ZADO-1210 file (C-alpha; in nm, 4 decimals, padded with zeros to 6 digits):
<atoms>
<atom x="00.4669" y="-04.1340" z="07.8945" code="UNK" pos="1"/>
<atom x="00.5302" y="-03.7411" z="07.7810" code="UNK" pos="2"/>
<atom x="00.2578" y="-03.6097" z="07.5806" code="UNK" pos="3"/>
<atom x="00.4394" y="-03.5391" z="07.2894" code="UNK" pos="4"/>
<atom x="00.5508" y="-03.8879" z="07.2479" code="UNK" pos="5"/>
<atom x="00.1701" y="-04.0251" z="07.2946" code="UNK" pos="6"/>
<atom x="00.1138" y="-03.8114" z="06.9879" code="UNK" pos="7"/>
<atom x="00.3718" y="-03.9341" z="06.8189" code="UNK" pos="8"/>
<atom x="00.3127" y="-04.2838" z="06.8585" code="UNK" pos="9"/>
<atom x="-00.0823" y="-04.2029" z="06.8064" code="UNK" pos="10"/>
<atom x="-00.0341" y="-04.0165" z="06.5043" code="UNK" pos="11"/>
<atom x="00.2299" y="-04.3182" z="06.3668" code="UNK" pos="12"/>
<atom x="-00.0207" y="-04.5807" z="06.4327" code="UNK" pos="13"/>
<atom x="-00.2619" y="-04.4085" z="06.1983" code="UNK" pos="14"/>
<atom x="-00.0506" y="-04.3318" z="05.9240" code="UNK" pos="15"/>
<atom x="00.0678" y="-04.6869" z="05.9051" code="UNK" pos="16"/>
<atom x="-00.2901" y="-04.8515" z="05.9256" code="UNK" pos="17"/>
<atom x="-00.4017" y="-04.5482" z="05.6074" code="UNK" pos="18"/>
<atom x="-00.0443" y="-04.7256" z="05.4676" code="UNK" pos="19"/>
<atom x="-00.2179" y="-05.0993" z="05.5145" code="UNK" pos="20"/>
<atom x="-00.5570" y="-04.9967" z="05.3707" code="UNK" pos="21"/>
<atom x="-00.3543" y="-04.7835" z="05.0449" code="UNK" pos="22"/>
<atom x="-00.1959" y="-05.1357" z="05.0246" code="UNK" pos="23"/>
<atom x="-00.4751" y="-05.3455" z="05.0301" code="UNK" pos="24"/>
<atom x="-00.7178" y="-05.1513" z="04.7951" code="UNK" pos="25"/>
<atom x="-00.4164" y="-05.1007" z="04.5350" code="UNK" pos="26"/>
<atom x="-00.4113" y="-05.4768" z="04.4958" code="UNK" pos="27"/>
<atom x="-00.7423" y="-05.4047" z="04.3103" code="UNK" pos="28"/>
<atom x="-00.7247" y="-05.5318" z="03.9003" code="UNK" pos="29"/>
<atom x="-00.9812" y="-05.2487" z="03.7917" code="UNK" pos="30"/>
<atom x="-00.8835" y="-04.9679" z="03.6928" code="UNK" pos="31"/>
<atom x="-01.0345" y="-04.6058" z="03.6734" code="UNK" pos="32"/>
<atom x="-00.9083" y="-04.3124" z="03.5124" code="UNK" pos="33"/>
<atom x="-00.9103" y="-03.9899" z="03.6750" code="UNK" pos="34"/>
<atom x="-00.7723" y="-03.5962" z="03.5821" code="UNK" pos="35"/>
<atom x="-00.5096" y="-03.8104" z="03.3709" code="UNK" pos="36"/>
<atom x="-00.3873" y="-04.0586" z="03.6226" code="UNK" pos="37"/>
<atom x="-00.4646" y="-04.4542" z="03.5949" code="UNK" pos="38"/>
<atom x="-00.5869" y="-04.5886" z="03.9221" code="UNK" pos="39"/>
<atom x="-00.6775" y="-04.8677" z="04.0759" code="UNK" pos="40"/>
<atom x="-01.0551" y="-04.8292" z="04.1279" code="UNK" pos="41"/>
<atom x="-01.1112" y="-04.9164" z="04.5131" code="UNK" pos="42"/>
<atom x="-00.7781" y="-04.6950" z="04.5973" code="UNK" pos="43"/>
<atom x="-00.9326" y="-04.4038" z="04.3794" code="UNK" pos="44"/>
<atom x="-01.2725" y="-04.4704" z="04.5578" code="UNK" pos="45"/>
<atom x="-01.0949" y="-04.4769" z="04.8942" code="UNK" pos="46"/>
<atom x="-00.9255" y="-04.1299" z="04.8225" code="UNK" pos="47"/>
<atom x="-01.2314" y="-03.9622" z="04.7244" code="UNK" pos="48"/>
<atom x="-01.4363" y="-04.0880" z="05.0645" code="UNK" pos="49"/>
<atom x="-01.1082" y="-03.9219" z="05.2864" code="UNK" pos="50"/>
<atom x="-01.1035" y="-03.6140" z="05.0661" code="UNK" pos="51"/>
<atom x="-01.5070" y="-03.5404" z="05.0835" code="UNK" pos="52"/>
<atom x="-01.4819" y="-03.6281" z="05.4868" code="UNK" pos="53"/>
<atom x="-01.2181" y="-03.3556" z="05.4852" code="UNK" pos="54"/>
<atom x="-01.4793" y="-03.1091" z="05.3082" code="UNK" pos="55"/>
<atom x="-01.7862" y="-03.2218" z="05.5304" code="UNK" pos="56"/>
<atom x="-01.6367" y="-03.2875" z="05.8339" code="UNK" pos="57"/>
<atom x="-01.2774" y="-03.1883" z="05.8855" code="UNK" pos="58"/>
<atom x="-01.3075" y="-03.2205" z="06.2599" code="UNK" pos="59"/>
<atom x="-01.3713" y="-03.6082" z="06.3375" code="UNK" pos="60"/>
<atom x="-01.1541" y="-03.9054" z="06.4942" code="UNK" pos="61"/>
<atom x="-00.9138" y="-04.1347" z="06.3488" code="UNK" pos="62"/>
<atom x="-01.1663" y="-04.3839" z="06.3998" code="UNK" pos="63"/>
<atom x="-01.3952" y="-04.2448" z="06.1678" code="UNK" pos="64"/>
<atom x="-01.1003" y="-04.1310" z="05.9217" code="UNK" pos="65"/>
<atom x="-01.0291" y="-04.4896" z="05.8859" code="UNK" pos="66"/>
<atom x="-01.3688" y="-04.6179" z="05.8605" code="UNK" pos="67"/>
<atom x="-01.4215" y="-04.4149" z="05.5706" code="UNK" pos="68"/>
<atom x="-01.0991" y="-04.4971" z="05.3913" code="UNK" pos="69"/>
<atom x="-01.2069" y="-04.8804" z="05.4334" code="UNK" pos="70"/>
<atom x="-01.5411" y="-04.8335" z="05.3560" code="UNK" pos="71"/>
<atom x="-01.5231" y="-05.0392" z="05.0049" code="UNK" pos="72"/>
<atom x="-01.1905" y="-05.2305" z="05.1121" code="UNK" pos="73"/>
<atom x="-01.0833" y="-05.5393" z="04.8764" code="UNK" pos="74"/>
<atom x="-01.4701" y="-05.4943" z="04.7568" code="UNK" pos="75"/>
<atom x="-01.3763" y="-05.6717" z="04.4153" code="UNK" pos="76"/>
<atom x="-01.2835" y="-05.9782" z="04.6148" code="UNK" pos="77"/>
<atom x="-01.7012" y="-06.0190" z="04.6874" code="UNK" pos="78"/>
<atom x="-01.8355" y="-05.9798" z="04.3438" code="UNK" pos="79"/>
<atom x="-02.2143" y="-05.9377" z="04.2495" code="UNK" pos="80"/>
<atom x="-02.1533" y="-06.2349" z="04.0430" code="UNK" pos="81"/>
<atom x="-02.1472" y="-06.4645" z="04.3236" code="UNK" pos="82"/>
<atom x="-02.5139" y="-06.4107" z="04.4806" code="UNK" pos="83"/>
<atom x="-02.8104" y="-06.4737" z="04.2652" code="UNK" pos="84"/>
<atom x="-02.9146" y="-06.2128" z="04.0563" code="UNK" pos="85"/>
<atom x="-03.2267" y="-06.0772" z="04.2202" code="UNK" pos="86"/>
<atom x="-03.3211" y="-05.8960" z="04.5076" code="UNK" pos="87"/>
<atom x="-03.2808" y="-06.1758" z="04.7529" code="UNK" pos="88"/>
<atom x="-02.9640" y="-06.1812" z="04.6272" code="UNK" pos="89"/>
<atom x="-02.8382" y="-05.8391" z="04.6234" code="UNK" pos="90"/>
<atom x="-02.9198" y="-05.7844" z="04.9915" code="UNK" pos="91"/>
<atom x="-02.7401" y="-06.1541" z="05.0670" code="UNK" pos="92"/>
<atom x="-02.4715" y="-05.9704" z="04.8748" code="UNK" pos="93"/>
<atom x="-02.4622" y="-05.6064" z="05.0845" code="UNK" pos="94"/>
<atom x="-02.5224" y="-05.7867" z="05.3928" code="UNK" pos="95"/>
<atom x="-02.1968" y="-06.0517" z="05.2903" code="UNK" pos="96"/>
<atom x="-01.9719" y="-05.6883" z="05.2127" code="UNK" pos="97"/>
<atom x="-02.0486" y="-05.5480" z="05.5482" code="UNK" pos="98"/>
<atom x="-01.8862" y="-05.8505" z="05.7217" code="UNK" pos="99"/>
<atom x="-01.6742" y="-05.9036" z="05.4828" code="UNK" pos="100"/>
<atom x="-01.5040" y="-05.4747" z="05.4926" code="UNK" pos="101"/>
<atom x="-01.5534" y="-05.5404" z="05.8580" code="UNK" pos="102"/>
<atom x="-01.2996" y="-05.8366" z="05.8812" code="UNK" pos="103"/>
<atom x="-01.0691" y="-05.7249" z="05.6438" code="UNK" pos="104"/>
<atom x="-01.0139" y="-05.4443" z="05.8312" code="UNK" pos="105"/>
<atom x="-01.0108" y="-05.5886" z="06.1320" code="UNK" pos="106"/>
<atom x="-00.6956" y="-05.7561" z="06.0372" code="UNK" pos="107"/>
<atom x="-00.5258" y="-05.4351" z="05.9311" code="UNK" pos="108"/>
<atom x="-00.6166" y="-05.2388" z="06.2360" code="UNK" pos="109"/>
<atom x="-00.4691" y="-05.4918" z="06.4177" code="UNK" pos="110"/>
<atom x="-00.1218" y="-05.5030" z="06.2348" code="UNK" pos="111"/>
<atom x="-00.1096" y="-05.1287" z="06.2865" code="UNK" pos="112"/>
<atom x="-00.1402" y="-05.1795" z="06.6458" code="UNK" pos="113"/>
<atom x="-00.4538" y="-05.0739" z="06.7643" code="UNK" pos="114"/>
<atom x="-00.6386" y="-05.2439" z="07.0127" code="UNK" pos="115"/>
<atom x="-00.9714" y="-05.4312" z="07.0666" code="UNK" pos="116"/>
<atom x="-01.2376" y="-05.1568" z="07.1620" code="UNK" pos="117"/>
<atom x="-01.0874" y="-04.8917" z="06.8642" code="UNK" pos="118"/>
<atom x="-01.0909" y="-05.1693" z="06.6427" code="UNK" pos="119"/>
<atom x="-01.4130" y="-05.2721" z="06.7200" code="UNK" pos="120"/>
<atom x="-01.5540" y="-04.9168" z="06.6905" code="UNK" pos="121"/>
<atom x="-01.4428" y="-04.8843" z="06.3592" code="UNK" pos="122"/>
<atom x="-01.5943" y="-05.2728" z="06.2300" code="UNK" pos="123"/>
<atom x="-01.9261" y="-05.1170" z="06.3919" code="UNK" pos="124"/>
<atom x="-01.8857" y="-04.8098" z="06.1529" code="UNK" pos="125"/>
<atom x="-01.7538" y="-04.9936" z="05.8308" code="UNK" pos="126"/>
<atom x="-02.0103" y="-05.3083" z="05.8931" code="UNK" pos="127"/>
<atom x="-02.3274" y="-05.0315" z="05.8764" code="UNK" pos="128"/>
<atom x="-02.4283" y="-05.1443" z="06.2179" code="UNK" pos="129"/>
<atom x="-02.6968" y="-04.9401" z="06.4230" code="UNK" pos="130"/>
<atom x="-02.7491" y="-04.6914" z="06.0793" code="UNK" pos="131"/>
<atom x="-03.0456" y="-04.5290" z="06.2732" code="UNK" pos="132"/>
<atom x="-02.9046" y="-04.4737" z="06.6273" code="UNK" pos="133"/>
<atom x="-02.5192" y="-04.4822" z="06.5322" code="UNK" pos="134"/>
<atom x="-02.3753" y="-04.1295" z="06.4233" code="UNK" pos="135"/>
<atom x="-02.0693" y="-04.2749" z="06.3285" code="UNK" pos="136"/>
<atom x="-02.2404" y="-04.4667" z="06.0876" code="UNK" pos="137"/>
<atom x="-02.4877" y="-04.2337" z="05.9591" code="UNK" pos="138"/>
<atom x="-02.1513" y="-03.9933" z="05.9040" code="UNK" pos="139"/>
<atom x="-02.0375" y="-04.2939" z="05.6745" code="UNK" pos="140"/>
<atom x="-02.3655" y="-04.2830" z="05.5015" code="UNK" pos="141"/>
<atom x="-02.3562" y="-03.9036" z="05.4320" code="UNK" pos="142"/>
<atom x="-01.9884" y="-03.9315" z="05.2738" code="UNK" pos="143"/>
<atom x="-02.0981" y="-04.2625" z="05.0794" code="UNK" pos="144"/>
<atom x="-02.3946" y="-04.0584" z="04.9065" code="UNK" pos="145"/>
<atom x="-02.2190" y="-03.7604" z="04.8250" code="UNK" pos="146"/>
<atom x="-01.9296" y="-03.8793" z="04.6903" code="UNK" pos="147"/>
<atom x="-02.1350" y="-04.1114" z="04.5082" code="UNK" pos="148"/>
<atom x="-02.3675" y="-03.8250" z="04.3456" code="UNK" pos="149"/>
<atom x="-02.0513" y="-03.6378" z="04.2775" code="UNK" pos="150"/>
<atom x="-01.8459" y="-03.8993" z="04.0998" code="UNK" pos="151"/>
<atom x="-02.0153" y="-04.2454" z="04.0209" code="UNK" pos="152"/>
<atom x="-02.3771" y="-04.1128" z="03.9566" code="UNK" pos="153"/>
<atom x="-02.3253" y="-04.0443" z="03.5879" code="UNK" pos="154"/>
<atom x="-02.1717" y="-04.3511" z="03.4832" code="UNK" pos="155"/>
<atom x="-02.4090" y="-04.5355" z="03.6732" code="UNK" pos="156"/>
<atom x="-02.6783" y="-04.3579" z="03.4452" code="UNK" pos="157"/>
<atom x="-02.5070" y="-04.4941" z="03.1275" code="UNK" pos="158"/>
<atom x="-02.4823" y="-04.8039" z="03.2589" code="UNK" pos="159"/>
<atom x="-02.8396" y="-04.8438" z="03.2575" code="UNK" pos="160"/>
<atom x="-03.0261" y="-04.7103" z="02.9514" code="UNK" pos="161"/>
<atom x="-03.3129" y="-04.8893" z="03.0409" code="UNK" pos="162"/>
<atom x="-03.4277" y="-04.7300" z="03.3147" code="UNK" pos="163"/>
<atom x="-03.7095" y="-04.4783" z="03.2656" code="UNK" pos="164"/>
<atom x="-03.7063" y="-04.0918" z="03.4380" code="UNK" pos="165"/>
<atom x="-03.9437" y="-04.2471" z="03.7344" code="UNK" pos="166"/>
<atom x="-03.7236" y="-04.5188" z="03.7684" code="UNK" pos="167"/>
<atom x="-03.4199" y="-04.2765" z="03.8482" code="UNK" pos="168"/>
<atom x="-03.6239" y="-04.0415" z="04.0468" code="UNK" pos="169"/>
<atom x="-03.6483" y="-04.3563" z="04.2339" code="UNK" pos="170"/>
<atom x="-03.3154" y="-04.4564" z="04.3033" code="UNK" pos="171"/>
<atom x="-03.1909" y="-04.0807" z="04.3534" code="UNK" pos="172"/>
<atom x="-03.4775" y="-04.0638" z="04.6379" code="UNK" pos="173"/>
<atom x="-03.3575" y="-04.3914" z="04.8129" code="UNK" pos="174"/>
<atom x="-03.0113" y="-04.2427" z="04.8111" code="UNK" pos="175"/>
<atom x="-03.1131" y="-03.8810" z="04.9258" code="UNK" pos="176"/>
<atom x="-03.3370" y="-04.0623" z="05.2038" code="UNK" pos="177"/>
<atom x="-03.0358" y="-04.2379" z="05.3719" code="UNK" pos="178"/>
<atom x="-02.8380" y="-03.9302" z="05.4062" code="UNK" pos="179"/>
<atom x="-02.8710" y="-03.6868" z="05.7175" code="UNK" pos="180"/>
<atom x="-03.0245" y="-03.3680" z="05.7297" code="UNK" pos="181"/>
<atom x="-02.6828" y="-03.2160" z="05.7662" code="UNK" pos="182"/>
<atom x="-02.5699" y="-03.3883" z="05.4471" code="UNK" pos="183"/>
<atom x="-02.8860" y="-03.2218" z="05.2435" code="UNK" pos="184"/>
<atom x="-02.7732" y="-02.8901" z="05.2996" code="UNK" pos="185"/>
<atom x="-02.4560" y="-02.9650" z="05.2590" code="UNK" pos="186"/>
<atom x="-02.5240" y="-03.0541" z="04.9164" code="UNK" pos="187"/>
<atom x="-02.7879" y="-02.8325" z="04.8332" code="UNK" pos="188"/>
<atom x="-02.5608" y="-02.5244" z="04.9086" code="UNK" pos="189"/>
<atom x="-02.3609" y="-02.6435" z="04.6324" code="UNK" pos="190"/>
<atom x="-02.0305" y="-02.7704" z="04.7824" code="UNK" pos="191"/>
<atom x="-02.0531" y="-03.1108" z="04.5895" code="UNK" pos="192"/>
<atom x="-02.0365" y="-03.0982" z="04.1800" code="UNK" pos="193"/>
<atom x="-02.2865" y="-03.2145" z="04.0482" code="UNK" pos="194"/>
<atom x="-02.3208" y="-03.3297" z="03.6960" code="UNK" pos="195"/>
<atom x="-02.5395" y="-03.1105" z="03.4967" code="UNK" pos="196"/>
<atom x="-02.7292" y="-03.3607" z="03.3029" code="UNK" pos="197"/>
<atom x="-02.8294" y="-03.5168" z="03.6457" code="UNK" pos="198"/>
<atom x="-02.9995" y="-03.1638" z="03.8064" code="UNK" pos="199"/>
<atom x="-03.3256" y="-03.2018" z="03.6723" code="UNK" pos="200"/>
<atom x="-03.3401" y="-03.5325" z="03.8034" code="UNK" pos="201"/>
<atom x="-03.2334" y="-03.4558" z="04.1329" code="UNK" pos="202"/>
<atom x="-03.4249" y="-03.1512" z="04.1716" code="UNK" pos="203"/>
<atom x="-03.7212" y="-03.4319" z="04.0870" code="UNK" pos="204"/>
<atom x="-03.6154" y="-03.6963" z="04.3439" code="UNK" pos="205"/>
<atom x="-03.5248" y="-03.4626" z="04.6184" code="UNK" pos="206"/>
<atom x="-03.8713" y="-03.2742" z="04.5993" code="UNK" pos="207"/>
<atom x="-04.1017" y="-03.5655" z="04.6548" code="UNK" pos="208"/>
</atoms>
């Protein structure tokens, strides 16, 4: 097979996979407005994840790009309310989500024409397997943390007025600790937008 044909087929397969992931996330009944445009919530999240990856690590391979895009794929189908509203229920929900996301992306990548080895790698990333030892999973965790701080933390704070400043310092600290030193430096260098009202809390959290 000529090199140009292999490159073309690889790109076609990747484009089809992205289109399938976008189509799946476009089914989200939950909506969010960004810059005057109405979005399916998880489609917008996926786009933000991919955009942050481009800013943070643009030279990664297709497996990581697809895993980042599918991080929250069809998350609304496994709502938190389906599990007990306690710490144990939260952890069961999170574990169930990782498997749900991995299984969902498995089917989509198979439909796009990817082989088992490639699909298994993406599933490992999306399913958050071996966070401490798998650099691909750590990269996904970095992107998720950066996206949350830039786009979602302010709204999250607004939905929990009962939290004290110390509680927020604890919450932010846990997010910070999941991120790598590289992500810390990326954030501290001003490469993401931090809501002004949260700067003091974030500084307090990361100085601990």
